[in-house]
C-alpha positions in Angstrom: -129.6 -42.4 -36.6 -128.5 -40.1 -33.8 -126.0 -41.3 -31.2 -128.1 -40.9 -28.1 -125.4 -41.8 -25.6 -124.8 -40.2 -22.3 -122.1 -37.8 -23.6 -122.8 -34.2 -24.0 -122.7 -34.5 -27.7 -125.3 -37.3 -27.5 -127.6 -35.4 -25.2 -127.4 -32.3 -27.4 -128.2 -34.4 -30.5 -131.3 -35.8 -28.7 -132.3 -32.4 -27.6 -132.1 -31.0 -31.1 -134.0 -33.9 -32.6 -136.7 -33.8 -29.9 -137.1 -30.0 -30.3 -137.4 -30.4 -34.1 -140.2 -32.9 -33.7 -142.1 -30.9 -31.2 -141.6 -27.6 -33.0 -142.8 -29.2 -36.2 -146.1 -30.0 -34.5 -146.4 -26.5 -33.1 -145.7 -25.0 -36.5 -148.2 -27.3 -38.2 -150.9 -26.3 -35.7 -150.0 -22.6 -36.0 -150.3 -22.7 -39.8 -154.0 -23.5 -39.4 -154.6 -20.4 -37.4 -156.8 -17.9 -39.2 -155.7 -14.3 -39.2 -157.7 -11.6 -37.5 -160.1 -9.8 -39.8 -160.2 -6.4 -38.1 -158.0 -3.9 -36.3 -157.7 -5.0 -32.8 -157.5 -2.8 -29.7 -154.3 -4.5 -28.7 -152.7 -3.2 -31.9 -153.5 0.5 -31.4 -150.5 1.3 -29.2 -148.0 -0.4 -31.6 -145.2 2.1 -32.2 -145.2 1.4 -36.0 -148.4 2.3 -37.8 -147.2 0.6 -41.0 -146.6 -2.7 -39.2 -150.2 -2.4 -38.0 -151.4 -1.9 -41.6 -149.5 -4.9 -42.7 -151.0 -7.0 -39.9 -154.6 -6.0 -40.6 -154.2 -6.5 -44.4 -152.4 -9.8 -44.1 -149.3 -8.6 -46.0 -146.5 -11.2 -46.6 -144.4 -11.9 -43.6 -142.3 -14.6 -41.9 -144.4 -17.0 -39.8 -143.9 -17.0 -36.1 -141.3 -19.6 -35.0 -142.4 -22.2 -32.5 -140.5 -20.4 -29.7 -142.6 -17.3 -30.2 -145.8 -19.3 -30.3 -144.8 -20.9 -27.0 -144.4 -17.4 -25.6 -148.0 -16.5 -26.7 -149.2 -19.7 -25.1 -147.4 -18.7 -21.9 -149.4 -15.6 -21.9 -152.7 -17.5 -22.1 -151.6 -19.8 -19.4 -150.5 -17.0 -17.1 -153.9 -15.3 -17.6 -155.7 -18.4 -16.5 -153.5 -18.7 -13.4 -154.0 -15.1 -12.3 -157.7 -15.4 -12.8 -157.7 -18.4 -10.6 -155.7 -16.6 -7.9 -158.0 -13.6 -8.0 -161.0 -15.8 -7.5 -159.3 -17.6 -4.6 -158.8 -14.2 -3.0 -162.6 -13.5 -3.1 -162.9 -11.5 -6.3 -165.9 -12.2 -8.6 -164.3 -12.2 -12.0 -166.2 -12.7 -15.2 -163.9 -13.8 -18.1 -166.7 -14.7 -20.5 -170.4 -14.1 -21.2 -173.1 -16.7 -20.7 -172.7 -17.7 -24.4 -169.0 -18.6 -23.8 -167.6 -15.6 -25.7 -165.3 -13.0 -24.2 -166.4 -9.5 -23.3 -165.7 -7.4 -26.3 -166.8 -4.7 -28.7 -166.9 -4.0 -32.4 -167.1 -0.7 -34.1 -166.9 0.8 -37.6 -168.9 -1.9 -39.4 -166.6 -4.6 -38.2 -163.3 -2.8 -38.8 -162.2 -2.2 -35.2 -162.8 -4.3 -32.1 -161.3 -6.1 -29.2 -161.8 -8.6 -26.3 -160.9 -7.9 -22.7 -159.4 -10.4 -20.4 -162.3 -10.0 -17.9 -164.4 -7.8 -15.7 -164.2 -7.7 -11.9 -167.8 -7.6 -10.7 -167.3 -7.7 -6.9 -164.7 -8.5 -4.3 -162.6 -7.0 -1.5 -162.9 -3.3 -0.9 -159.4 -2.6 -2.2 -161.1 -2.0 -5.6 -164.3 -0.3 -6.9 -166.6 -2.3 -9.1 -167.2 -3.1 -11.9 -163.6 -2.8 -13.1 -161.8 -3.9 -16.3 -159.2 -6.6 -15.8 -156.2 -7.0 -18.1 -153.3 -9.4 -17.6 -149.8 -9.5 -19.1 -147.0 -12.0 -18.7 -143.6 -10.5 -19.2 -139.9 -11.4 -18.8 -138.0 -9.9 -15.9 -136.9 -6.8 -17.9 -140.5 -5.8 -18.8 -141.8 -6.7 -15.4 -139.2 -4.6 -13.6 -139.9 -1.7 -15.9 -143.6 -1.8 -15.0 -142.8 -2.1 -11.3 -140.4 0.9 -11.5 -142.2 3.3 -13.8 -145.8 2.1 -14.0 -147.7 0.7 -16.9 -148.3 3.9 -18.8 -144.7 4.9 -18.9 -143.1 1.5 -19.2 -145.6 0.0 -21.6 -147.7 2.7 -23.3 -149.1 0.1 -25.7 -150.8 -1.7 -22.9 -152.1 1.6 -21.4 -153.7 2.5 -24.7 -155.3 -0.9 -24.9 -156.8 -0.5 -21.4 -158.1 3.0 -22.1 -159.8 1.8 -25.3 -161.5 -1.1 -23.4 -162.6 1.2 -20.6 -164.2 3.6 -23.0 -165.8 1.1 -25.4 -167.0 -1.3 -22.7 -168.4 1.5 -20.6 -166.0 0.8 -17.7 -164.5 4.2 -17.4 -166.0 5.1 -14.0 -163.7 2.9 -11.9 -159.9 2.2 -12.3 -159.0 -0.9 -14.3 -156.9 -3.6 -12.6 -153.8 -4.6 -14.6 -151.8 -7.6 -13.5 -148.3 -8.2 -14.7 -146.7 -11.6 -14.1 -142.9 -12.1 -14.1 -142.5 -15.2 -16.2 -139.1 -15.8 -14.6 -140.0 -15.5 -10.9 -143.8 -15.7 -10.9 -144.0 -12.4 -9.0 -147.2 -10.5 -9.8 -147.4 -6.7 -10.0 -150.9 -5.2 -9.7 -151.7 -1.6 -10.8 -155.0 0.3 -10.8 -155.3 2.5 -13.8 -157.6 5.4 -13.8 -159.5 6.1 -17.1 -157.5 8.5 -19.3 -160.0 10.2 -21.7 -157.2 11.8 -23.7 -155.4 8.4 -24.1 -158.7 6.8 -25.2 -159.4 9.6 -27.7 -155.9 9.4 -29.1 -156.2 5.6 -29.5 -159.6 6.0 -31.2 -158.3 8.7 -33.5 -155.2 6.6 -34.4 -157.5 3.7 -35.3 -159.4 6.1 -37.6 -156.2 7.3 -39.3 -154.9 3.7 -39.8 -158.2 2.5 -41.2 -158.7 5.5 -43.5 -155.2 5.2 -44.9 -155.6 1.5 -45.4 -158.9 1.9 -47.2 -157.3 4.1 -49.9 -154.1 2.0 -50.1 -151.9 4.6 -48.4 -148.8 3.3 -46.7 -148.1 5.1 -43.5 -144.5 6.0 -42.5 -142.2 3.4 -41.1 -141.0 4.0 -37.5 -137.4 3.8 -38.5 -135.1 4.4 -41.5 -132.8 1.5 -40.6 -133.9 -1.8 -41.9 -131.4 -3.8 -39.9 -131.8 -2.0 -36.6 -134.4 -2.1 -33.8 -137.3 -2.5 -34.4 -137.3 -3.1 -38.1 -134.8 -5.8 -38.1 -137.0 -7.9 -35.8 -140.3 -7.3 -37.5 -142.1 -10.2 -39.2 -142.7 -8.1 -42.3 -139.3 -6.4 -42.5 -138.4 -8.1 -45.8 -141.7 -7.1 -47.4 -141.6 -3.6 -46.0 -138.1 -2.8 -47.2 -138.5 -4.7 -50.5 -139.2 -3.3 -54.0 -143.0 -3.5 -53.7 -143.9 -2.9 -50.0 -147.7 -2.7 -50.8 -150.5 -3.5 -48.3 -151.8 -7.0 -48.2 -155.1 -8.1 -50.0 -157.4 -8.0 -47.0 -159.3 -5.0 -45.7 -160.5 -4.8 -42.1 -164.1 -5.8 -41.7 -164.2 -8.1 -44.8 -164.5 -11.8 -44.4 -161.6 -14.1 -45.3 -161.7 -15.6 -48.8 -162.7 -19.0 -47.6 -165.2 -17.7 -45.1 -163.6 -20.0 -42.5 -162.1 -17.3 -40.3 -163.6 -16.3 -37.0 -166.2 -13.7 -37.5 -165.7 -10.3 -35.8 -167.3 -10.2 -32.3 -170.8 -8.8 -32.5 -171.4 -5.4 -31.0 -172.4 -5.5 -27.4 -176.2 -5.2 -26.9 -175.6 -3.3 -23.7 -176.5 0.5 -23.6 -173.9 2.6 -25.3 -171.8 4.9 -23.1 -172.9 8.5 -23.1 -169.5 9.5 -24.5 -170.1 9.7 -28.3 -166.9 11.6 -29.0 -165.0 8.5 -27.9 -166.7 6.1 -30.1 -165.1 5.0 -33.4 -168.5 4.8 -35.1 -168.9 8.5 -34.4 -165.4 9.2 -35.6 -165.9 7.3 -38.8 -169.4 8.6 -39.6 -169.5 12.0 -38.0 -166.1 13.2 -39.2 -166.6 11.8 -42.6 -169.7 13.9 -42.9 -168.1 17.0 -41.5 
C-alpha cells in the first residue's frame, strides 16, 4: 500500500502509481496497433535512410513509451482543433472523402503512399484554391525555428512531405497551407508553400532508392557513426542497428501482414492522373527499371 498522505512524498507516490496505471493502459492499446505496410510520404524526408528501411520492414525495435504515444495523440488533437478554427474563419476544408477515408495516394503496387491532412476547397481570398493543407504540432523550439527560418529550412522533412502530396494529389498549381501549432503556447504559424518540383522529384527518387535497396536486402548507410550520440542514441532501433546482425525486418512494402489484419494500403485515387509523369513513382519504378 502507498502512503497517500498530504506530504510531498505521499503526493509523489500517488502520482507515480497513477501514471503507472494510466501508462499501462496506453501501452496495452498501443501494442494492438498494426504497423504500416508501405513506405509513407511522411517518412521520405527522414534524415536516416536505414531507419526508414527498418520501419518499413518492421525490424526489431523498442516500443514507443506511453509519453511518446501521448505526443502522437497531441498531434491528432491539434490537427482537429486547427481544422475547426479554419472552418470557423470561413474556409471550406475537406479532411476526408465521402466514404470516410482521408485523401491519399498509393503508387508502386502498394509500396509507396500517404494521406494528407486535408484539402482547402474555398474560403477567404488570402489563398488560392484548391490547396493542400498540412498541420504540425511542435514544442516551442520547433515552432520558433519554423517561425524564424520557414518550414523548408527549419523542417525539411515536412517540406518534402508537402511537395510529395502536392505532386501525387495533383495540387501543385496553388501553394499549400502549412499550419504549425506551438504546443506550449497554442500560437499558430501559417505558411504558404509553393510547389517545388525539384524537392518533389528528389523525394520520389529517394523513395525509389529505398524501395529498391530494401527489395534486394541491401542495408543503406547509417546517418552517423556514433551509436550513443544524436540521432542514433535516440532511435527506436539503435540496439538492432548497432548489433551483430543488423538485418532488415521480415516485411516488404506492399505485402500484407502475416495475419491479414493490418489496414490495407489506401487504394489509388480514381481522379485523373497529373500530367507530370516524371514525378510519379509508378513511372520511376517501371520506366527506369526498363531503361
